[in-house]
N, C-alpha and C positions, 0 to 999 in steps of 0.2 A: 502439390504444396497447399497447405490452408492460410488465408489471410484473415487477420483479425478483422472482426465485423465492427461496424460502427452501431450505435444504439440505433440508430433510424435505419439500418440495414437487418436488424435481427428480430423474429419472432419473438425470441426471448424476452424483448422488453414487454411483449402482451402478456407472456407467461405470468412473468414477476417485475411487476411494473416498481421503479427506484421507490423507494420509502414505503415497500410494504413486506410483510414478512412470508417467505416462502411456505408451502404446505408444512408441516411437521416430519414428513417423510424426506423434505429435501431443504439442507441447509445450503445456503449459496456460496459456493467455492469461490475463493478471490485470492488472486496470486497480483503481489505488489513486485514491480521491478524497478531498479535504479541500476547505476553503473556498478557501484562497488558493493552494495547490501552492506554499508556501514553507518548510515546515518537516516537520511530520508525513509526509505523502505523498512527499515528497522522499526522507527517510530511510527510509521503506519502500521506495520503487522502490532505492535503492541498496542495502538489505540484503537483498531479494529476489532482485536480480540476482546480490550477492554469494554469497548462501547457497545458491539455487536456479535459477541461471541456465542449467544443463544441462538443465533440465526445464522452464524456464518463460520465457516471453515477457512481461516486466513493463513496463506504462505507468502514467504518474500523471498526474494533472488536476487543477484545481479549478473551484469555482464563479464564482470569480474569479482574477485573476494578479495576483501581487505578487514582488518580487524575492526570490530564494532566500536565507534567511538563512544569514548566515556562520557562525553558531553551527553550524547541519545540516551544513556543511562541515565544519567542524573537528571536532565529534563522530565523523563516517564518517570522516575522515581518520585519527583515533586507529586506526581497525581495519584500515587500510589499503585503504578504501573511497573513491573519489576522484569527488566529485559536482561539483567545482567548474567544470565545463562545462554544468550543469543549467540548465535554464532552465523558468520556469513556464508551464504550458500550461492553456487553458480544457477543462472537459469538452466542449464543442462539438466540438473535434477529433476526437473518438472516437465519436461516434455512429453512424457508418456502420460501425463495425468490431464484430464478435463477441468475445464474451469468454467465458471458462469461469468466472471469479469476477471479481465486483466487490467491493473491500474499501472500507467507510468508515471512516475513521479519525479523523473528528469526528463530535459530535453534529448539529452546522450541517450538514454535507455529507447525514449521513442524512436528515434532514429535508427539505432542499430538492432531493435527487435520489430523491425516492421510487421513480422509474422509469428504466428502462434498457431500450433496442430489443435484442432476442436475447434468447438463453437463457442468461443469465447467473446464476449463483447469486450472491446476496448476501450477504455476511459484513461485522457491524458490530462495531466495538468503540471506544466514545469516549475516546480518549486526551486527557489534561488539554493545554491548548495552551502549550507552553514560551516562547513568544515575550513573554508579560508577565510573566514569574516574574523576580523579583528586581530588584534596582536595582544589582548589581554585575556585571561581566562573568563572574566566578567562580560567583555564584549562577545567572546565566542558562546558564552551562555545564553544570552541575550539573543543572538540569530538563532539557535538552536530551539528556545522558547517561541519564537516567532514562527518557525517553521511549523513546529509542533500544533500550535495553535491553528496556523493555516490549513495544515493538513486536516485537522480535526473540523474546522468548518466545512473545507470540501467533503468530506465524508458526510455531513449532515444534508448538504445540498444533494449528493447522490443517494443516500440511502435513508434520509429523512431523520427524526429524533429518535436516538436508540431508545428513549423510553416511552416511544408511541406517542406522546401527548403533541 
């Protein structure tokens, strides 16, 4: 059984410090996990591909699957990011693959995914679930925008400015 390593436990932290671009021969492999792979992890995958796609290979999955939320599609489209063809994927699809980083973006995924095979470094941030917020469409979209912007800010903390500035 392989346990996810924290950043402080991993030699990888020395090999490819956060915020630096790995050597051209290696694109950082990142897996983003959430419960249903329908909102937060889908937005995270879209943002990471858009901002760091030249140096990362990004996938997302969930402990269960559900339809990708239309609000997630809408708020990423506002930034010119198209995830309209995205589909929810189960974590099981990725168990035979190695990742450099495993990001959990909800507390439930962090609790139900305490292990992952291989040398992955685990990073966790529990973002509030935007799907249950607000009764009106405008309120739900605002919650999704907040989550989108908070995800992007966290990625900049982890990986630095995508433009290298």
